[in-house]
N, C-alpha and C positions, 0 to 999 in steps of 0.2 A: 626504903625505896632505892637508896644508893646500893645497898647490898644486893637487891634483886637485879639491878643493872649489871653489877659485877658478875653475878652468876650467869646471866644471859650472855654477856660478852665472853666469858670463859667457855660456855657451851658452844657458842658460835666459832670461837677460835679453835676448839678441839675438833669440831666437825670439819672445818675448813682444812686444818692440818691433815686430818685423816684422808680427805678427798684428794689432797695434793700428793699424798704418798701412795696412791693406788693407780694401777694401770686402768686406762679407760679408752673408749673409742667413741667416735661420733657417727652420725647418720650419713650414709653414702647414697647417692642417687645416680641414675644413669638410664640411657636409652637402651631398649632391647637390642641385643647384638653387639653393643659396645662394651669396652672394658670399664669395670668399676673398681675403684681403689678404696679400700677400707683402711683408715689410719689407726694403728695401734700405738697409743701414746704411753711411754714409760717414763715417769718422772725421774729427774736427776737424783732424788733422795733415795731411790731404791735400786739404782744401777751403780756399778762400780767402774772405776777407771780400769781399762784393760778388757779381759775376756768376760762376757756375760752369757750364760746359757739359759734358754727359755724353752719350755716344752708344755704340752697340754693337749686338750681336745677342743674341737669346734663342733657344736651341735647346730644344725641348720633346720629351723622350724618349717621352712617351705623350700625344699631343694629345687623346685621348678622356677625359682626367682633368681637364684645366684649359684654359680658354679665356680669354686675356687680354682685358681691356676698355679699361683706361685707366691712366694714371699720375697720382698726386696727392701732395701734401705730407703728411708724417707729423708734422711739428712746425711751429713758427712760421717756416717757410721759404716764400718766395714762388716759385712756378713761373711764369716768364715765357713759356716755350715748351714745348710738350708734344706730341710726335709718337710714336705707336705704330702701326706699319704691318705688316700681315700679308703675308708673302711667299708662304707656302704653309702647309699644315697644321701644319708643325713649326717654322717659322722666322719670327721677328718682328724687325723693326728698331725701335730706339728712339732718340730724340734729345730731350733735355730741357735746359732752361736754368733754373737755380735762382739765387735771390738770397739770399745769407746775410747777416743783420744784423751790424753791426760788433761789437755786444756779445755775440754768440753764441759760446760756448766748447764747446758740446756737439756731438755728431755729428749730421750731417744724415740724416734719414730720408725716403726716397722710397717711396711705397706703389705696388706693382703690384697693381691690382685685377682680379679675373676671376671666372669662374663655375665652381663645382665640377660636374663632369660625370659620370663613370662610376662604376659599382657599389660594392660594399662593400670598404672598406679598399684602394682602388685607389691606386697611387702613381706619381708621375712626378718626374723631375728637370728643373729649369729651369737650363740652362747659359748663363751670361752670358759672352760671349766678344767679342774684338776691342773691348774697352772702352777708350774714349778719354776722358780727363777733362782739360779745359783744355789740349788739344793734346798731352797726354802719355799713353802707353799705361799702362793699369792692369791689375792682376791679373785673370785669369779667376776666376769664383766660381760656386758652385752654390746653388740653393734646392730644397728638397724640398716637394712638395705631396701631401697624403694626403686622399682623400675617402672618405666612408662614408655609408651610408643606414640609417635605422632600419626601413625597410620591406623589401619584396622586392627583392633586387638585380636591377636591370634596366640594360642598357646605355643610356647617354644620350649622344648625340654631337651637338654643336652645330655643324653645318656645313650649308651649302647645296651641293648637287651638281648639276651640269649634265652629262647624258650626251651622247655623240656624236649628231649629227643624222643623219637619213635622209630622202631620199637625200643623199649627199655623194660627189662634187661635185653642186651644185645646177644643173640645166639651166635655161637662160634661160627666163623666164616661168613657171617652175614653183615650187611651194611646197616647203618642207622642214620637218621636225618635230623638236623637241627634247623630251625628257622630263627633268624636273628634280624633285628631292626637297628638301623643307625639313622641319626637325625640329620647328618650332613655328610658330604663326601669324605671318605677316610680310608687310610691304609688299614686293611683287616688281616689279623693274624690269629691262628688257633694254636693252643697249647693243650697238652693233657697232663693232669696232675694225679699222682698216685697217692695211696693211703699214707705214705711217709712224707707227703708234701713236696716230693721231687717233681719239678716241672720240666717237661720235654717239649721242644718245639715240634709242631706238626707241619704247618704250611703258612705261607704268606700269599694271600689272594690278590695282593696289589690294591690299588685304590678302587673302592666300590662306591657307587652312587648312593645317595640317601634313599631310604625305603626298606622294604622287607626282602631278605635274601635267604638262601638255604645253603647248608654245608653238609655234605655226605661223608661219613667216615667209616672205613672198614678196618676193624682191628687186625693187625698183623700177628704173626706167630709169636712175636716177642711179648705180647700182652697176655698175661695169665688171667684167669677168672678172678673177679673181685670188684671192689668199689673204686671208681675213678671220678675225676671232675674234668669237664671240658671248660676251657677258658677262652673266651673271646676277648681280644685286645684290639682297641682302636685308638685313634687320636683323641677321641672325646670321652673315653671311658672303657671300663672293663666289666665283664659279666662272667660269673662262674656257676656252673650247673652240675650237680652230681648225676652219675649214671652207673650202671652195672654191666660188666662183661661176663657172660655165662657161657662157658665152653663145655 
């Protein structure tokens, strides 16, 4: 009996110690349209005094619920480098560098800030994976985001979308038209990207109202035949669509 108690205690101690040594996050809640803060808790046992680098991916199961904006420090930790890059509607890459004071013995808190998006009691999971801290792989972990609204439940999606142009391919000397939609007033810019990935600025249309708009583009003499991408850039997101110039 005594031996069984000892074994159970040892198992409990091992599990507890393991949980204390892992990065974890809690459930975050917010009203639609407000800022939501997701706390990423990094135990003192796996962080070092001085510079700590953390990188990885965030997979969002329901991107109409939460739109990440930025990373910031949750306590007296200095963030030297801060990168949060959207790959597509559901995947973001992050890369941060934090500086932990020598006299700090508490866990490090990094805040993932974003906007609450869709209807009543909507829920999504943020899955943090491929996490590397100080060149060592760290456990995957999840965060839950729940949004709600006190008014009429309406879908709210914070994305800019660029539809396929017409005509496509674009005949030499002719114009082609894109329709795009933005969910809220935003500065709108267009860029063209060639097969080498070189990005060239085309135009700034100024602030456009939310809704559906069109953009007409006529290839100049400097554009040779081939595959290109049209890039829509707004305050709330970007959209990239391939097309062909045929001269």
